C-alpha positions in Angstrom: -17.9 -3.4 -6.8 -14.6 -1.7 -5.9 -11.7 -1.2 -8.2 -8.2 -0.4 -6.9 -5.4 1.0 -9.0 -1.8 1.2 -7.6 1.0 3.3 -8.9 4.4 4.7 -8.0 6.5 1.6 -8.1 9.9 1.5 -9.8 13.6 0.7 -9.7 15.7 2.6 -7.1 19.0 2.1 -5.3 19.2 1.2 -1.6 18.6 4.3 0.6 16.3 6.0 -1.8 12.6 6.6 -1.5 9.3 5.9 -3.3 5.7 6.8 -2.7 3.0 4.4 -3.7 -0.6 5.4 -4.4 -3.8 3.4 -4.4 -6.9 5.0 -5.9 -10.2 3.4 -5.0 -13.3 3.8 -7.1 -16.8 2.3 -6.8 -18.9 1.9 -3.7 -16.7 3.9 -1.4 -16.6 6.9 -3.8 -20.4 6.9 -4.3 -21.4 6.6 -0.6 -18.5 8.6 0.9 -17.7 6.0 3.5 -14.2 5.4 4.9 -12.9 1.9 4.4 -10.1 0.0 6.2 -7.2 -0.2 3.8 -3.6 -1.5 3.7 -0.6 -2.4 1.8 0.8 -5.9 1.4 3.8 -7.2 -0.6 4.9 -10.4 -2.2 8.4 -11.3 -3.3 9.0 -14.1 -5.8 8.5 -17.5 -4.2 7.2 -16.1 -1.0 3.8 -15.4 0.6 2.0 -12.1 0.6 2.7 -10.3 3.8 1.3 -7.2 5.6 3.3 -4.0 5.2 1.0 -1.4 6.7 -2.6 -0.9 7.4 -4.8 2.1 8.2 -8.1 1.5 9.9 -11.3 3.5 9.6 -10.6 5.6 12.7 -7.1 6.4 11.4 -5.2 3.9 13.6 -2.2 2.4 11.8 -0.1 -0.8 12.1 3.2 -1.7 10.5 5.3 -4.8 9.9 8.3 -4.8 12.2 10.6 -4.8 9.2 9.3 -1.4 7.9 8.7 0.5 11.2 10.4 3.9 11.2 10.9 3.8 7.4 7.4 3.5 5.9 4.4 5.6 6.5 0.8 4.9 5.4 -1.6 7.8 5.0 -4.8 8.6 3.1 -6.6 11.4 1.4 -10.3 10.8 1.9 -11.4 13.4 -0.6 -9.4 11.7 -3.3 -10.3 8.1 -2.2 -6.5 7.5 -2.2 -4.2 5.7 0.2 -0.4 6.3 0.1 2.6 4.4 1.3 5.7 6.6 1.7 8.8 4.3 1.7 12.1 5.8 2.8 15.5 4.2 3.3 14.6 1.4 1.0 16.5 -1.9 1.2 17.0 -4.7 -1.3 14.9 -6.9 0.9 12.0 -4.5 0.2 11.9 -5.7 -3.4 8.4 -7.1 -4.1 5.1 -6.5 -5.8 3.1 -4.2 -3.5 -0.7 -4.7 -3.4 -3.4 -2.4 -2.1 -6.1 -4.0 0.1 -9.6 -2.6 0.7 -11.9 -3.9 3.4 -15.6 -2.9 3.7 -17.7 -6.0 4.2 -15.8 -7.6 1.4 -12.1 -7.7 0.6 -10.7 -6.3 -2.6 -7.2 -6.3 -4.0 -5.4 -4.1 -6.6 -3.3 -5.4 -9.4 0.0 -4.6 -7.7 2.9 -2.4 -8.5 6.5 -3.6 -8.7 9.2 -2.1 -6.4 12.8 -3.1 -7.0 15.6 -2.0 -4.8 19.2 -2.5 -5.9 22.3 -2.3 -3.8 
């Protein structure tokens, strides 16, 4: 079983930056394999949507709305995935969830990001 813990969310003004972290523990840590991981977000009353994803070979994808502003990266030694969010906009306000894929799909509890104008 894999446990994911997100952190780094908070309240910021438009134009500021945040960095989210997701630490994975469990199977991936014990066998030293590289999973496919990503970040999703869900605003109140809306569906959960893809923000960014990093595949096992390091290839990345981004939602059109965050291209050029957000960057996903990982530290394999720390079993951690990051989401650097720059030039934040009020429409980025949502709960951000870490997603882990390795045979089965796992989700973190989420971290709140609120961007005020």
